[in-house]
PLY file of the C-alpha trace (Angstrom):
ply
format ascii 1.0
element vertex 360
property float x
property float y
property float z
element edge 359
property int vertex1
property int vertex2
end_header
20.79 -11.66 9.25
17.44 -13.26 10.01
14.65 -13.18 7.44
11.23 -14.76 6.94
11.54 -16.80 3.74
8.68 -18.03 1.57
9.69 -21.40 0.12
6.30 -22.89 -0.73
3.05 -21.25 -1.80
0.46 -21.08 0.95
2.79 -22.37 3.65
4.11 -20.57 6.75
7.25 -18.49 6.25
10.45 -19.97 7.68
12.82 -17.89 9.80
16.30 -18.40 8.36
19.80 -16.99 8.37
20.17 -15.13 5.07
23.14 -13.32 3.53
22.71 -9.86 2.01
25.10 -8.19 -0.41
26.71 -4.81 0.18
25.04 -1.89 -1.61
26.25 -1.34 -5.16
26.31 1.95 -7.02
23.14 3.97 -6.36
21.99 1.58 -3.63
21.36 1.91 0.09
21.55 -0.63 2.93
19.02 -0.07 5.71
18.89 -1.71 9.12
15.16 -2.16 9.55
13.26 -1.29 12.68
9.73 -2.06 11.46
7.88 -3.58 8.52
4.10 -3.46 8.18
2.25 -6.35 6.54
0.35 -5.52 3.36
-2.16 -7.69 1.50
0.16 -7.56 -1.52
2.70 -9.62 0.43
0.01 -12.16 1.20
-1.14 -12.30 -2.43
2.33 -13.50 -3.38
2.68 -15.83 -0.39
-0.66 -17.46 -1.17
0.12 -17.80 -4.90
-2.50 -15.40 -6.25
0.27 -13.57 -8.11
3.14 -15.30 -9.82
6.58 -14.99 -8.26
9.68 -17.16 -8.22
10.45 -18.93 -4.94
12.20 -18.89 -2.57
11.65 -15.22 -1.83
11.56 -12.73 1.00
8.51 -10.49 0.80
7.68 -7.34 2.76
7.86 -3.85 1.29
6.37 -1.36 3.77
9.27 -0.61 6.05
11.37 1.87 7.99
14.78 1.89 9.56
18.19 3.51 9.79
20.68 3.77 6.93
23.70 1.56 7.62
25.74 2.11 4.44
25.45 3.61 0.97
26.95 2.74 -2.40
28.81 5.11 -4.66
26.76 7.75 -6.44
24.13 8.01 -3.70
23.07 11.57 -3.03
20.97 13.16 -0.27
21.05 10.00 1.87
23.63 9.49 4.62
24.58 6.81 7.12
22.45 7.24 10.24
19.46 8.78 8.44
16.02 7.56 9.49
14.15 6.47 6.39
10.99 4.99 4.95
11.53 2.16 2.43
9.05 1.66 -0.43
8.77 -0.62 -3.44
8.78 2.28 -5.93
11.98 2.36 -8.00
12.28 5.38 -10.28
15.08 6.77 -12.40
13.80 10.35 -12.49
14.59 10.73 -16.20
12.49 8.36 -18.31
9.28 9.26 -20.13
7.12 8.58 -17.07
9.40 9.83 -14.31
9.86 13.14 -16.11
6.08 13.52 -15.84
6.06 12.62 -12.12
4.53 9.20 -12.87
7.20 7.36 -10.90
5.14 4.21 -10.39
5.43 3.53 -14.13
9.21 4.02 -14.44
10.48 2.13 -17.50
14.14 1.85 -16.47
15.69 -1.51 -15.63
17.84 -1.33 -12.50
20.62 -3.63 -11.42
18.44 -4.91 -8.57
15.78 -5.90 -11.11
18.25 -8.40 -12.53
19.99 -9.72 -9.42
18.76 -10.18 -5.89
21.06 -9.15 -3.04
19.80 -12.12 -0.97
21.14 -15.67 -0.71
20.77 -18.58 1.67
23.46 -20.52 3.56
24.17 -22.68 0.53
24.74 -19.61 -1.62
21.52 -20.09 -3.59
19.72 -16.92 -4.57
16.60 -15.84 -2.68
14.31 -13.47 -4.50
13.85 -9.89 -3.31
10.06 -9.81 -3.26
8.25 -6.59 -4.14
11.55 -4.79 -4.78
12.41 -4.76 -1.07
12.51 -8.12 0.73
11.69 -6.33 3.98
10.59 -9.28 6.12
14.24 -9.21 7.17
16.59 -7.39 9.49
18.25 -5.52 6.60
17.41 -4.48 3.05
19.49 -3.25 0.13
17.40 -1.08 -2.17
17.80 1.47 -4.95
18.18 4.99 -3.57
14.89 6.16 -5.11
13.08 3.69 -2.84
14.21 5.53 0.28
12.88 8.75 1.78
14.62 10.46 4.69
12.26 11.36 7.55
12.60 13.36 10.78
14.34 11.43 13.56
11.53 12.23 15.99
8.99 10.33 13.88
8.35 6.90 15.49
9.66 4.25 13.13
6.78 1.82 13.67
4.41 4.55 12.54
6.73 5.58 9.71
6.79 2.08 8.21
3.15 2.39 7.12
4.03 5.38 4.94
5.87 2.98 2.63
2.71 1.57 1.08
-0.62 1.47 2.93
-0.87 5.17 3.69
0.89 6.21 0.50
-1.45 4.11 -1.62
-4.76 4.84 0.10
-4.22 8.56 0.60
-2.60 8.99 -2.80
-5.47 7.33 -4.68
-7.69 10.18 -3.52
-5.15 13.01 -3.51
-3.21 12.14 -6.69
-5.07 9.80 -9.01
-8.24 11.90 -9.33
-9.20 15.53 -8.97
-11.57 15.29 -6.03
-13.30 18.61 -5.55
-14.63 19.74 -2.16
-18.28 18.79 -1.53
-17.90 15.61 -3.60
-19.59 12.40 -2.49
-17.26 9.44 -1.95
-17.57 5.73 -1.25
-14.62 3.60 -0.16
-15.11 -0.14 -0.57
-12.79 -1.99 1.78
-11.77 -0.51 5.12
-8.43 -2.19 5.73
-5.03 -0.56 5.89
-5.38 1.05 2.45
-9.07 1.91 2.48
-8.92 3.62 5.85
-6.38 6.03 4.37
-8.58 6.72 1.36
-11.24 7.66 3.90
-8.78 9.98 5.66
-7.83 11.59 2.36
-11.44 12.10 1.25
-12.23 13.84 4.53
-9.07 15.93 4.26
-10.00 16.98 0.70
-13.38 18.21 1.91
-15.78 15.53 0.64
-19.26 16.22 2.02
-20.19 12.56 2.24
-17.69 9.74 2.86
-19.30 6.30 2.93
-17.19 3.52 4.42
-18.15 0.11 3.00
-17.00 -3.31 4.17
-18.36 -6.74 5.11
-16.82 -6.65 8.60
-18.85 -4.60 11.07
-15.95 -4.35 13.52
-13.92 -2.46 10.90
-16.82 -0.20 10.00
-17.24 0.82 13.62
-13.76 2.38 13.62
-14.00 4.31 10.36
-15.72 7.41 11.72
-12.58 8.13 13.73
-10.83 8.55 10.37
-13.45 10.73 8.71
-16.27 8.49 7.46
-19.66 10.18 7.63
-21.62 6.95 7.07
-20.97 3.20 7.19
-22.61 0.41 5.22
-22.17 -3.36 5.19
-22.07 -4.38 1.52
-23.52 -7.81 2.29
-26.88 -6.26 3.25
-29.71 -6.87 0.78
-30.55 -3.16 0.81
-26.94 -2.09 0.19
-27.39 -0.38 -3.21
-30.58 1.38 -2.12
-28.86 2.56 1.06
-26.03 4.11 -0.96
-28.52 5.94 -3.18
-30.39 7.21 -0.14
-27.20 8.78 1.19
-26.38 10.48 -2.12
-29.73 12.04 -3.09
-30.49 9.12 -5.38
-27.46 9.65 -7.62
-24.72 7.45 -6.21
-21.23 8.62 -5.21
-19.18 10.88 -7.46
-16.13 8.75 -6.67
-15.88 5.11 -5.64
-12.50 3.85 -4.44
-12.24 0.06 -4.44
-9.35 -0.78 -2.14
-9.75 -4.56 -2.04
-8.64 -6.70 -4.96
-11.91 -8.54 -5.39
-13.92 -8.70 -8.60
-17.19 -8.60 -6.66
-16.15 -5.35 -4.95
-15.28 -3.71 -8.26
-18.62 -4.74 -9.75
-20.42 -3.37 -6.69
-18.54 -0.14 -7.18
-19.80 0.14 -10.76
-23.32 -0.64 -9.57
-23.45 2.32 -7.18
-21.41 4.87 -9.18
-23.13 8.09 -10.19
-23.47 9.44 -13.71
-20.22 11.19 -14.67
-18.66 9.39 -11.70
-15.21 7.84 -11.44
-14.41 4.35 -10.19
-10.83 4.02 -8.93
-9.32 0.54 -8.70
-6.84 0.77 -5.84
-6.61 -2.81 -4.59
-4.77 -5.17 -6.93
-6.84 -8.23 -7.95
-5.41 -11.70 -8.37
-3.93 -12.58 -11.74
-6.37 -13.41 -14.56
-9.36 -11.75 -12.88
-11.51 -10.21 -15.62
-14.37 -7.71 -15.52
-17.43 -7.35 -17.69
-19.00 -4.00 -18.46
-21.26 -2.50 -21.09
-19.08 0.10 -22.87
-22.15 1.77 -24.34
-23.59 2.24 -20.84
-20.25 3.51 -19.59
-20.09 6.07 -22.39
-23.73 7.06 -22.11
-23.42 7.70 -18.39
-20.14 9.53 -18.82
-18.41 7.31 -16.28
-14.70 6.62 -15.90
-12.75 3.65 -14.57
-9.12 4.26 -13.66
-6.32 2.36 -11.98
-4.20 3.70 -9.15
-0.87 1.96 -8.59
0.62 2.92 -5.23
-1.67 5.94 -5.13
0.04 7.45 -8.22
2.63 8.55 -5.69
6.02 10.22 -5.80
8.22 9.06 -2.93
10.11 12.33 -2.60
6.97 14.46 -2.89
4.31 12.55 -1.01
6.05 10.97 1.98
7.26 14.35 3.32
3.72 15.69 2.82
2.23 12.81 4.80
4.81 13.27 7.56
3.88 16.95 7.77
0.16 16.16 7.97
0.82 13.66 10.77
2.95 16.12 12.71
0.23 18.76 12.34
-2.42 16.37 13.69
-4.22 16.13 10.34
-3.37 12.48 9.58
-3.95 9.59 11.98
-1.21 6.99 11.94
-0.81 5.67 15.49
-4.41 4.47 15.39
-3.69 2.33 12.31
-1.42 -0.11 14.15
-3.48 -3.12 15.18
-0.61 -5.17 16.59
3.17 -5.32 16.91
4.94 -8.65 16.42
8.47 -10.02 16.66
9.89 -11.56 13.49
9.49 -15.09 14.85
5.75 -14.40 15.21
5.30 -13.12 11.66
3.05 -16.01 10.62
0.62 -15.10 13.39
0.66 -11.50 12.16
-0.04 -12.62 8.60
-2.89 -14.92 9.67
-4.49 -12.01 11.53
-4.39 -9.93 8.35
-5.85 -12.82 6.33
-8.78 -12.98 8.76
-9.49 -9.29 8.20
-8.79 -8.37 11.81
-6.18 -5.65 11.29
-5.70 -2.25 9.73
-1.95 -2.85 9.89
0.11 -5.38 11.81
3.74 -4.33 12.18
6.76 -6.58 12.56
9.34 -5.02 14.88
13.04 -5.86 14.50
14.24 -3.85 17.52
0 1
1 2
2 3
3 4
4 5
5 6
6 7
7 8
8 9
9 10
10 11
11 12
12 13
13 14
14 15
15 16
16 17
17 18
18 19
19 20
20 21
21 22
22 23
23 24
24 25
25 26
26 27
27 28
28 29
29 30
30 31
31 32
32 33
33 34
34 35
35 36
36 37
37 38
38 39
39 40
40 41
41 42
42 43
43 44
44 45
45 46
46 47
47 48
48 49
49 50
50 51
51 52
52 53
53 54
54 55
55 56
56 57
57 58
58 59
59 60
60 61
61 62
62 63
63 64
64 65
65 66
66 67
67 68
68 69
69 70
70 71
71 72
72 73
73 74
74 75
75 76
76 77
77 78
78 79
79 80
80 81
81 82
82 83
83 84
84 85
85 86
86 87
87 88
88 89
89 90
90 91
91 92
92 93
93 94
94 95
95 96
96 97
97 98
98 99
99 100
100 101
101 102
102 103
103 104
104 105
105 106
106 107
107 108
108 109
109 110
110 111
111 112
112 113
113 114
114 115
115 116
116 117
117 118
118 119
119 120
120 121
121 122
122 123
123 124
124 125
125 126
126 127
127 128
128 129
129 130
130 131
131 132
132 133
133 134
134 135
135 136
136 137
137 138
138 139
139 140
140 141
141 142
142 143
143 144
144 145
145 146
146 147
147 148
148 149
149 150
150 151
151 152
152 153
153 154
154 155
155 156
156 157
157 158
158 159
159 160
160 161
161 162
162 163
163 164
164 165
165 166
166 167
167 168
168 169
169 170
170 171
171 172
172 173
173 174
174 175
175 176
176 177
177 178
178 179
179 180
180 181
181 182
182 183
183 184
184 185
185 186
186 187
187 188
188 189
189 190
190 191
191 192
192 193
193 194
194 195
195 196
196 197
197 198
198 199
199 200
200 201
201 202
202 203
203 204
204 205
205 206
206 207
207 208
208 209
209 210
210 211
211 212
212 213
213 214
214 215
215 216
216 217
217 218
218 219
219 220
220 221
221 222
222 223
223 224
224 225
225 226
226 227
227 228
228 229
229 230
230 231
231 232
232 233
233 234
234 235
235 236
236 237
237 238
238 239
239 240
240 241
241 242
242 243
243 244
244 245
245 246
246 247
247 248
248 249
249 250
250 251
251 252
252 253
253 254
254 255
255 256
256 257
257 258
258 259
259 260
260 261
261 262
262 263
263 264
264 265
265 266
266 267
267 268
268 269
269 270
270 271
271 272
272 273
273 274
274 275
275 276
276 277
277 278
278 279
279 280
280 281
281 282
282 283
283 284
284 285
285 286
286 287
287 288
288 289
289 290
290 291
291 292
292 293
293 294
294 295
295 296
296 297
297 298
298 299
299 300
300 301
301 302
302 303
303 304
304 305
305 306
306 307
307 308
308 309
309 310
310 311
311 312
312 313
313 314
314 315
315 316
316 317
317 318
318 319
319 320
320 321
321 322
322 323
323 324
324 325
325 326
326 327
327 328
328 329
329 330
330 331
331 332
332 333
333 334
334 335
335 336
336 337
337 338
338 339
339 340
340 341
341 342
342 343
343 344
344 345
345 346
346 347
347 348
348 349
349 350
350 351
351 352
352 353
353 354
354 355
355 356
356 357
357 358
358 359
């Protein structure tokens, strides 16, 4: 099969012929149709997170099941599926509490990659999927069967961007109707936090970014106000929109220290800051714990939107089919695999909600 391989940090991916193993017990092989590009892929490609090379990244994908290993249940050859990076055993301390993103089980695929190059050398399966490729072999918990009528380019985004952004609002916190919300970062994750806040009945949803072109599109997804965080009056403008208190919830969907600190600056008393975007390794924050306690504020993390694959993807599909979740509008561009570096550069420049690589 063809795959886009990362062999050197910060360099363009190379399109290569790569071998992929047959699915082992509990595993599924999927012929991919689409894979969306997430900033997490780029963080690894650019060396902001540590990862052994060579590797195939990509983790937000969809396709058709080609074969299954022994012991696989509820997934059949020919099923249309979404592929995610979330591996969960269903039985450990965390999975039994529906905290699947923190599963503590070690899987076979954690210890051996199914990918190798022409010389037989191992290629890493980046982000548990290695989906910048024509096929993937993943653990069965990473796959969710979807209706065949759902377009697979649209479905791919459910694997991470939509799942993470929507889930941060719907799962990680208890966002009551009439709450005030700010979302810092209006890319492929943030735009879905905006959708979720509107869906949950927030009275004020402030979209915040440094790119005006992105802000202009956010009202289509439910933003009630837009602000450019580079403006000198930014903090005062947020207070003016929230009766001088600041937002009850601030979702920071970009992995930048400056964005997190801005979020703390504008957060209301008794408010909650949710860190959704994953910062680069070794980024540290400073805060006054006495001030945090005095103001009754909370800071929480949200990995993959605190999502359950089997629970949340069917819910998102249902919302889309009912016209309550916008997905088609999230696709900024469709690219062939041999143009993947152009798609990645577009994401780096902040031009896209989601660029999608199409394999068929």
